[in-house]
C-alpha positions in Angstrom: -3.2 -13.9 27.8 -1.5 -11.9 25.0 2.4 -11.3 24.9 4.8 -11.2 22.6 4.2 -13.9 20.8 0.2 -13.9 20.4 -0.5 -10.8 17.3 -3.1 -8.8 19.7 -5.9 -7.9 16.4 -9.8 -7.3 17.1 -11.9 -7.0 14.2 -15.4 -5.0 14.0 -17.8 -4.5 11.7 -16.4 -1.8 9.5 -12.6 -1.8 11.3 -9.7 -3.8 11.9 -8.5 -3.0 15.5 -4.3 -3.3 15.7 -1.5 -2.1 17.4 0.6 0.4 15.5 3.5 0.0 12.5 5.8 2.2 12.0 4.4 2.4 8.2 2.0 4.4 9.9 3.1 7.5 10.7 2.4 9.9 7.7 -1.2 8.5 8.0 -1.1 8.8 12.3 0.7 12.4 11.7 -1.5 14.1 9.4 -4.7 12.8 11.2 -3.5 14.2 14.2 -2.1 17.4 12.3 -5.5 18.3 11.1 -7.9 17.1 14.2 -5.3 19.3 16.5 -7.6 21.9 17.6 -10.3 19.4 17.4 -8.4 16.6 20.3 -6.2 19.6 22.1 -9.1 20.1 24.2 -9.3 17.1 25.2 -6.1 16.0 26.0 -2.8 16.5 28.2 -0.8 19.4 26.4 1.3 18.1 23.3 5.4 18.0 23.8 7.0 19.7 21.1 8.4 16.6 19.6 4.6 15.4 19.2 4.1 15.1 15.9 7.8 13.8 14.9 8.8 10.5 13.2 11.4 9.9 16.3 7.9 10.2 18.6 6.2 8.3 16.6 9.1 5.2 16.3 9.2 5.7 20.5 4.9 5.1 20.1 5.3 1.8 18.2 8.4 0.4 20.4 6.4 1.5 23.9 3.1 -0.7 22.0 5.4 -3.1 21.3 6.6 -3.8 25.1 3.1 -3.1 26.6 1.5 -5.8 24.6 4.6 -8.3 25.6 4.7 -7.0 28.6 0.8 -7.2 29.5 0.6 -3.8 30.6 -1.4 -2.0 27.8 -3.0 -3.2 24.4 -2.9 0.0 22.4 -4.3 -0.2 19.2 -5.4 1.7 16.0 -8.5 1.9 14.5 -8.2 1.2 10.5 -11.6 1.2 8.2 -10.8 -2.0 6.2 -12.9 -0.7 3.2 -10.0 2.0 2.4 -7.4 1.3 5.2 -8.0 4.4 6.6 -6.6 5.1 10.1 -9.4 6.5 12.0 -8.1 7.1 15.5 -6.7 5.2 18.6 -7.9 3.1 21.6 -5.6 1.7 24.2 -6.4 -0.4 27.0 -3.7 0.7 29.8 -3.0 0.6 32.7 -3.8 -3.2 33.3 -3.7 -4.3 36.9 -3.6 -8.5 38.1 -3.8 -10.3 41.0 -6.9 -8.7 43.3 -7.5 -6.1 40.7 -8.2 -7.8 37.4 -8.8 -4.3 36.1 -7.7 -1.6 33.3 -8.5 1.6 31.8 -9.3 2.5 28.5 -7.9 5.7 26.6 -9.1 6.9 23.2 -9.6 9.7 20.5 -10.8 10.0 16.5 -10.2 12.4 14.0 -12.5 14.7 13.8 -13.7 13.9 10.1 -14.6 10.3 11.5 -16.3 11.5 14.6 -19.6 10.9 15.7 -20.0 8.1 12.9 -20.2 5.0 15.4 -16.9 4.2 15.1 -15.5 4.8 18.3 -18.5 2.6 20.1 -17.2 -0.5 17.8 -13.9 0.0 19.2 -14.6 0.2 22.6 -17.4 -2.5 22.3 -14.6 -4.5 21.0 -12.1 -3.9 23.5 -14.2 -4.7 26.2 -15.5 -8.0 25.1 -11.9 -8.9 24.2 -10.6 -7.5 27.8 -13.0 -9.1 29.4 -13.4 -12.8 27.5 -9.7 -13.3 26.6 -7.8 -10.9 29.3 -10.1 -12.5 32.2 -10.3 -8.6 33.6 -13.2 -8.1 36.0 -13.2 -4.3 35.5 -12.9 -1.7 32.6 -12.5 1.9 34.1 -12.6 5.3 31.9 -12.1 8.7 32.7 -13.3 12.1 30.3 -13.5 15.8 31.4 -17.3 16.6 32.6 -18.3 18.7 29.5 -17.3 16.3 27.1 -20.8 15.1 27.0 -20.1 12.9 23.6 -18.0 11.0 25.5 -19.9 10.6 28.4 -22.5 9.2 26.0 -20.4 7.3 24.5 -19.3 5.9 27.5 -23.1 5.3 28.6 -23.7 3.6 25.7 -21.3 1.0 26.3 -22.3 -0.7 29.0 -19.5 2.0 31.4 -21.6 3.5 34.5 -20.9 7.2 35.8 -19.0 6.5 39.7 -17.8 10.1 40.7 -15.4 12.6 40.4 -11.9 12.7 40.3 -10.4 16.1 41.9 -7.8 17.7 39.3 -7.1 14.0 37.8 -5.4 14.9 34.9 -3.3 18.1 32.9 -5.6 18.8 29.8 -4.6 21.7 27.5 -1.7 22.5 30.3 -4.7 23.2 33.1 -5.6 20.4 36.2 -9.3 19.3 35.9 -11.3 17.0 37.4 -12.7 14.3 35.5 -16.0 12.6 35.7 -14.9 8.4 36.3 -16.7 5.4 34.7 -16.1 1.7 34.8 -17.9 -1.3 32.8 -18.0 -4.3 35.3 -18.1 -8.1 33.8 -20.1 -9.3 36.3 -22.3 -5.7 36.7 -24.6 -5.9 39.8 -25.1 -2.1 40.2 -28.7 -0.8 39.7 -30.4 -4.3 40.4 -32.6 -4.4 43.3 -32.6 -8.0 43.8 -30.4 -9.0 46.9 -28.5 -12.6 46.7 
């Protein structure tokens, strides 16, 4: 289990995945601003105060509460070689009981896209979700035309499950999303019955 007393930090080949901290504000705001056009086509419309220190402070406190309450694990991707913030990944909407499930969401700054960083991060978070949190199902969704994200999910073991109509408001419009899931004990596609 994870909680307020346990520090959540995951290590990949090139990165440390850790919760956001107040000291990350400048790097986060700069990366988001510099990647605005790259990101906004795939994300909900940014609030007017999205890049403000106050909004970021609220994000840090939300991350702390979410980890303590075991409802989400928000993590920043930090390259170890130079402490550069690359993006973020969140295991969110963690559901216990019969579901034992969660949802992954992620973004990466434009200068770091398509270099394998997010694959490392997703693989680490999925492993953490299955092994440490004992989840059984990890879900993800993206816009149908977001081919790089769809390929990434498939490379990380997620399988296509269908389309959710008007799933999220993206860039100000209700948009359909393709849904994927990664299962701890995935028997989909196997022909043996038993």
